[in-house]
N, C-alpha and C positions, 0 to 999 in steps of 0.2 A: 557631100555628106551621103553616105551609103545607107539605104533603107535596110532594116533587118529583114531577113528572109523568113517567110512564114513556113513553119514546120508543123505538120499534123501531130506527130509524136515527138515532142521535145524532151530532152533529158533535163531541162531546167524546170524547176518546180515553181509555179507562181506563188506569190507571197500569201494568197488567200487559202491555199490548199490545206495547210494544217488546221486553220480555223474551220473550214468546211468538213474536214475529217472529224473534228471534235463534235461538230453539230450532228453529223451522221451517226456518230457513236451514241450520243445522248438520245437521238430519235430511236435508234435500234434497241437500246436498253429500255427506254420507255415503252416501246411497242411490245417487247418481251414481257415486261411487267404487266401491262394491260391485258395482253392475250392470256397469259398464265393465270393472273388473278381473276379475271372475269370467267374463264373456263372453270376455275375451281370454285369460285363463289356461286356462280349460277348453276353449275351441274355437278359439283363435287368430283370433277374428273380425275383429280389426283388419287381419289379412292376408287371410283368406278372403273376408270381405265388408266391405271398407272403407266402402262406402256405408252399410251398416247401422250400423257402429260410429260413423261421423261423424254420422249422423242421430240416434242415441241421445244423443251428446254435445251436439249442437245443441239437441235437445229439452230436456235438463236445463238447459242454459245459458239457453234461452228462458224456461223456467218460472221460473228464479231471477231473470232480468232483468225479467220482466213483473209481478212481485209489487208491488202498490200500497203506498203508505205509506213508500217509501224514496226517497232522493235518486237522481237519475239516475246520479251518479258511483258510488254503492254498487251499483246494479243492474248497471252496466257491469262493475265490478270482479268481482262474483260470477259473471257470465256468462263473463268472460275467465278467471277462476280455474278454472272447470269445464273450459273448452276446453284450458287449459294442462295440467290433470290428464289429460285424454284423450290429449294428445300424449305426455306422459310415460309413460302406461300403454302406448301403442302402441310406444314405443321399448324397453320392458323385454322382455328375452328370458327369459320365465318358465320355459320348458321347451324341450327340443330340438324340440318339435313346431312352434313358431313359425318358426324359420329353415327347417325342413324344408318347411313349407307355402309359405313365400316362394319357395324354390328350385323347388318343384314347379310353382307357378303361373308361373314364368318360362319353362317349357316351352311352346313355340308350336306350333300346328298345322303340319304338313308337315315338322317336324324329323325327322332320321333317328335310328335307334337309337343310333348312335355319339354324336350330339350330345346326346341325352338322357343317355347314360351319363356324358358329361363334366360335365354340370350336376349330376347326382345321385351322383357318384363317392364322396362322403363318407358316403353313407347305405347301409343294408343292402338288398341286392337279394334279393327272394324273400318269400314269404308267412310263412315261419316255422312253417307248419302242416304236419303230416305228410300225405302223399298218402293217399287212401282205400284201405284194405286190402281193401274189398269189391270193388274193381275191379282188384285185383292191383297197385296202384300202390306204388311204392317211392320213397323220398326225400321231397321236398317237394312240397306241392300247387302245381300250376301251372295257368295258364289260357292257352288258345291266343291268339295275337296280342296278348297283354297282358303287361306287366311290372309287377310290384308292388315298391314301395320302402317301407322302414320307416325312421323316424328313429333307432331304436336296435335293438340285438339283445337287449334285455331280454326275459326270458320273459314271455309274455302280451301283448307289445306288438302290438296289432292296429290301430294307426294306419297305414293304408295309403295310399300315393300310387299311384293306378292310372293307368297310361299305356297306352292302347289304340292299336294300330297298324292302319292300313288300307293295303294295298299297300306295306308297308315304311316308311310315314311316320306320324307322330303324327296320330291322328284325334280323340282325346279325352283329356282329363286331368281326374282327379277325386281328391278327398281323401275318404277314408272314416275318420272318427274311431272310436276304440275303441267 
C-alpha cells in the first residue's frame, strides 16, 4: 500500500474548505457592520467624513469580492451587500448628534450670524459650562467671536458645534465631540 505524497500546494480542496470560507465571509461581513456602525454611531463619521466612511465600506466590499474560490456572482453579491449595509447605516439617525453635524456642516463660510441662527435654530446655543469664577465670570462660559451650539441640553453634553466669525461673517466651522 502506497502512502499519499504530501504536497504543500495541492489542487485538491479539502472538504472543510467551503465551510471555512463561509465562516470567513460571515466574520468579514460582521466586522464590516461593526466597524461601520460604531464609527457612525459614536462619531457620525458618515456625515463628518463621508470619504472615510465610503472608503471603509469600499475596502470591506473589495476584500469580500476579491476572495478566491468563489463564483464571480457570489463575490459581486457579497460586495454589493456590504455597500448596501453601509448605505443603510448612513441613513440611520442613531442619536441627535448625526442630524446636528449634518446641519452644522451646511453652514458655509461668509454666512452671517442670522443665517447661522436660522440653520441651527432647533439646537441649544451656548457651551452649557459655567463661566470661570476665578476671573469673576457669571453665567455661562463664552468665547469671543465664537458661537457654540449643542445637539441637546442634556447635562454633560459637550458635543460642540463651533462657529467662529471673522468681521461678522463665518470664518470656520468645526465639530468637537464629547
